[in-house]
C-alpha positions as CSV (number, residue, x, y, z in Angstrom):
1,M,224.1,130.9,35.3
2,R,223.2,132.9,38.5
3,E,219.5,132.5,37.5
4,F,220.0,128.7,37.3
5,F,221.3,128.4,40.9
6,A,218.5,130.7,42.1
7,D,216.1,127.7,42.2
8,K,216.5,125.4,45.3
9,N,216.0,122.2,43.4
10,R,218.6,123.1,40.8
11,K,221.1,123.8,43.6
12,I,220.5,120.3,45.0
13,L,220.8,118.7,41.6
14,A,224.1,120.5,40.9
15,I,225.7,119.5,44.2
16,A,224.6,115.9,43.7
17,L,226.1,115.8,40.2
18,A,229.4,117.2,41.5
19,A,229.5,114.6,44.3
20,V,228.8,111.8,41.8
21,I,231.6,113.0,39.5
22,V,234.1,113.2,42.4
23,T,233.1,109.8,43.7
24,A,233.3,108.3,40.3
25,V,236.9,109.5,39.9
26,L,237.9,108.2,43.3
27,G,236.1,105.0,42.7
28,A,238.6,104.2,39.9
29,T,241.1,103.4,42.6
30,G,239.1,100.3,43.6
31,N,238.5,101.5,47.2
32,P,235.3,99.6,48.4
33,W,234.3,102.5,50.7
34,V,234.3,104.9,47.8
35,S,232.3,102.4,45.7
36,S,229.6,102.2,48.5
37,A,229.5,106.0,48.6
38,F,229.1,106.1,44.9
39,N,226.1,103.8,45.0
40,F,224.5,105.8,47.8
41,L,224.9,109.1,45.9
42,T,223.5,107.5,42.8
43,K,220.4,106.4,44.6
44,G,220.0,109.8,46.2
45,L,220.4,111.5,42.8
46,S,217.6,109.4,41.4
47,S,215.3,110.5,44.2
48,V,216.3,114.2,43.7
49,S,215.7,113.8,39.9
50,A,212.2,112.3,40.6
51,A,211.4,115.1,43.0
52,V,212.4,117.7,40.5
53,T,210.3,116.1,37.8
54,D,207.2,115.9,40.1
55,A,207.7,119.5,41.0
56,A,207.8,120.5,37.3
57,E,204.6,118.6,36.8
58,E,202.7,120.2,39.7
59,K,199.9,122.6,38.7
60,S,199.8,126.2,40.0
61,Y,197.1,127.3,42.4
62,D,195.5,129.5,39.7
63,E,195.4,126.5,37.3
64,L,193.8,124.3,40.0
65,L,191.3,127.0,40.9
66,A,190.3,127.5,37.2
67,E,189.9,123.8,36.8
68,N,187.7,123.6,39.9
69,K,185.5,126.4,38.6
70,K,185.2,124.6,35.3
71,L,184.1,121.3,36.9
72,S,181.7,123.1,39.2
73,K,180.0,124.8,36.2
74,E,179.8,121.5,34.3
75,A,178.1,119.9,37.3
76,A,175.7,122.8,37.6
77,D,174.9,122.5,33.9
78,L,174.2,118.8,34.3
79,R,171.9,119.4,37.2
80,T,169.9,122.0,35.1
81,Q,169.6,119.5,32.3
82,L,168.4,116.9,34.6
83,V,165.7,119.2,36.0
84,D,164.6,120.1,32.5
85,Y,164.4,116.4,31.7
86,Y,162.1,115.7,34.6
87,D,159.9,118.7,33.7
88,L,159.7,117.5,30.1
89,K,158.9,114.0,31.3
90,D,156.1,115.2,33.6
91,E,154.7,117.4,30.8
92,N,154.7,114.4,28.4
93,A,153.0,112.2,31.0
94,R,150.3,114.9,31.6
95,L,149.6,115.4,27.9
96,W,149.4,111.6,27.4
97,K,146.9,111.5,30.3
98,Y,144.6,113.8,28.4
99,Y,145.2,112.1,25.0
100,N,141.9,110.2,25.2
101,I,139.9,113.4,25.7
102,T,141.0,114.8,22.3
103,K,141.0,111.4,20.7
104,S,137.3,110.8,21.4
105,K,136.5,114.5,20.7
106,P,138.6,115.9,17.9
107,D,136.8,119.2,18.0
108,Y,138.0,119.8,21.6
109,Q,140.8,122.4,22.0
110,I,142.4,121.8,25.4
111,L,145.1,123.7,27.3
112,P,147.0,121.9,30.1
113,A,147.5,124.0,33.3
114,N,148.8,123.6,36.8
115,V,147.2,124.6,40.1
116,I,149.4,127.2,41.6
117,R,147.3,128.6,44.5
118,R,144.3,127.7,46.6
119,D,142.0,130.0,48.6
120,S,142.0,128.5,52.1
121,N,139.0,130.7,53.0
122,D,136.8,129.4,50.2
123,E,134.5,126.7,51.4
124,F,133.9,125.6,47.8
125,Y,137.6,125.0,47.1
126,S,138.3,127.3,44.2
127,F,141.8,127.5,43.0
128,T,144.1,129.4,40.6
129,I,145.9,128.0,37.6
130,D,148.9,129.2,35.6
131,A,147.1,129.9,32.3
132,G,145.3,133.1,31.3
133,T,144.2,135.2,28.4
134,A,147.8,135.1,26.9
135,S,147.2,131.3,26.4
136,G,143.7,131.7,25.0
137,V,141.7,131.2,28.2
138,E,138.4,133.0,28.5
139,P,135.7,133.4,31.2
140,Q,133.3,130.5,31.4
141,D,135.6,128.0,29.8
142,P,135.1,124.5,31.3
143,V,137.8,123.0,33.4
144,L,138.4,119.3,33.3
145,T,140.6,116.4,34.4
146,E,140.8,113.0,32.8
147,N,138.0,112.1,35.3
148,G,135.5,114.7,34.1
149,L,134.3,118.2,34.7
150,I,135.5,120.0,37.9
151,G,134.6,123.6,37.3
152,F,134.8,126.7,35.1
153,I,136.9,129.8,34.6
154,S,135.3,132.5,36.8
155,S,137.9,135.2,36.4
156,V,141.0,135.6,34.3
157,N,144.1,137.8,33.7
158,A,147.0,137.5,31.2
159,A,148.9,134.9,33.1
160,S,146.5,133.1,35.5
161,S,142.8,132.2,36.0
162,K,140.5,131.5,38.9
163,V,138.6,128.2,38.7
164,T,135.2,128.0,40.5
165,T,134.5,124.3,41.2
166,V,131.4,122.2,40.8
167,L,131.1,122.3,44.6
168,S,130.1,126.0,44.4
169,P,126.5,127.3,44.1
170,D,128.0,129.6,41.4
171,M,128.3,126.5,39.2
172,Q,125.2,126.2,36.9
173,A,125.5,123.5,34.3
174,G,122.7,121.7,32.5
175,A,123.1,118.0,33.2
176,V,121.4,114.6,32.6
177,D,121.2,111.2,34.2
178,K,122.7,108.9,31.5
179,R,120.6,105.9,32.5
180,T,117.2,107.6,32.7
181,A,117.7,110.8,30.6
182,D,116.3,112.8,33.5
183,S,117.7,116.3,33.4
184,G,118.5,118.9,36.0
185,I,121.1,121.5,37.0
186,V,124.5,120.7,38.5
187,S,125.2,123.2,41.3
188,G,127.1,123.2,44.5
189,N,125.7,123.4,48.0
190,S,127.3,124.5,51.2
191,S,125.8,121.5,53.1
192,Y,127.8,119.1,50.9
193,S,130.9,121.0,49.6
194,D,133.1,120.1,52.6
195,K,132.5,116.4,51.8
196,G,133.5,117.0,48.2
197,L,130.0,116.5,46.9
198,T,127.7,118.6,44.6
199,T,124.1,118.3,43.6
200,L,121.8,117.7,40.7
201,S,118.8,120.0,41.4
202,K,115.6,121.0,39.6
203,I,114.9,117.5,38.6
204,D,111.3,116.3,37.9
205,A,109.3,114.9,40.8
206,N,108.8,111.7,38.8
207,A,112.4,111.2,37.9
208,N,113.7,107.7,38.2
209,I,117.2,108.6,39.2
210,K,119.0,106.0,41.4
211,K,122.2,105.7,43.4
212,G,125.1,104.8,41.2
213,D,123.8,106.5,38.1
214,I,126.3,108.6,36.1
215,V,125.6,112.3,35.6
216,T,127.0,114.2,32.6
217,T,126.5,117.6,31.1
218,S,123.6,118.0,28.7
219,G,125.2,120.5,26.4
220,I,122.3,122.9,26.7
221,G,123.3,126.5,26.9
222,G,126.5,126.4,24.9
223,I,128.8,126.8,27.9
224,Y,129.6,123.2,28.4
225,P,129.6,120.5,25.7
226,A,127.4,117.5,26.1
227,N,128.6,114.3,27.8
228,L,131.3,115.7,30.1
229,I,131.2,113.4,33.1
230,V,130.3,115.1,36.4
231,G,130.1,112.2,38.8
232,K,127.8,109.5,40.2
233,V,124.7,109.7,42.2
234,E,125.2,109.0,46.0
235,E,121.6,109.5,47.2
236,L,118.3,111.2,46.5
237,R,117.0,113.9,48.9
238,Y,114.2,116.4,49.2
239,N,114.6,120.1,49.7
240,E,113.3,121.0,53.1
241,Y,112.0,124.4,51.9
242,D,110.0,123.5,48.9
243,A,110.0,119.6,48.9
244,T,111.6,119.4,45.5
245,K,113.8,116.5,44.7
246,F,117.5,116.6,44.2
247,A,120.4,114.2,43.9
248,V,123.6,114.3,45.8
249,V,126.5,113.7,43.3
250,K,130.0,112.6,44.0
251,P,132.5,113.9,41.3
252,Y,135.0,111.3,40.1
253,E,137.8,113.7,40.8
254,N,139.1,114.7,44.3
255,I,138.6,118.4,43.7
256,K,140.3,119.3,47.0
257,K,143.6,117.8,46.0
258,V,143.7,118.2,42.2
259,T,147.1,119.5,41.0
260,D,146.7,119.7,37.2
261,V,143.8,120.3,34.9
262,V,143.0,121.2,31.3
263,V,140.9,124.2,30.1
264,L,138.5,123.4,27.3
265,T,139.1,126.5,25.3
266,D,137.0,125.6,22.3
267,F,134.6,122.9,21.1
268,K,131.9,122.5,18.5
269,N,128.9,124.8,19.1
270,K,130.6,126.6,21.9
271,G,128.5,129.6,22.9
272,E,125.9,129.0,20.3
273,V,123.0,130.1,22.6
274,K,124.8,133.4,23.3
275,Q,125.5,134.0,19.6
276,A,121.9,133.2,18.8
277,S,120.7,135.7,21.4
278,K,122.8,138.4,19.9
279,K,121.4,137.7,16.4
280,E,117.8,137.9,17.8
281,A,118.6,141.2,19.5
282,K,119.6,142.7,16.1
């Protein structure tokens, strides 16, 4: 019994009940004052009862803290799921973008990759991608976008690779003018790289190349397959040192701003010249 009266709300409830009983007994005399007092106490008792009920239903601090932590974790999980969804959506969009490459060339094995770093001191705009030997990337593998050839793998480690672009003199790819069949070598030039342009050099003096012609790889050499689009001819010029003719070529891709690429890891006749050379050496 002593434990019962230890709670404040229980004390109030007991006092109120006693008052109601006394008032009820006195009210039997028909005294109007007593009747009014009875009504007042009854109303007060209802309020006390409601307060006691609400107090019983209140959650403890620890319970509220635990519930808050649970809700916070659920919100964090939902945010993580949303980020994963957006990543998957971007990946699907990127793969779909390169679908036509493999559709038209079923022998192509391509590996999508992201540009993760650029060398600000490189005037030929090389960059690093997030794919390396662990993903099957090898030195000399061609690097493309849906708009055509933009470079090759010049160095590689397990997790990343450096891409040297078609704007660099280190690029040496056999190429051809698709309209005239005039051939040459696609190679970068420091005089044009800052403008995002490359060149088609070592072309015949009688070549009939014109502005607007499309330049593609020839497939000679086994490093690049035939018919990879490089760009379109902007103008024809003559080398000031030896008077040879060359064409200035504008790639269809903005190489300075490209953010995702594919590495062409395998294709029909890849490296056939290199393999033939090894056989001859034996």
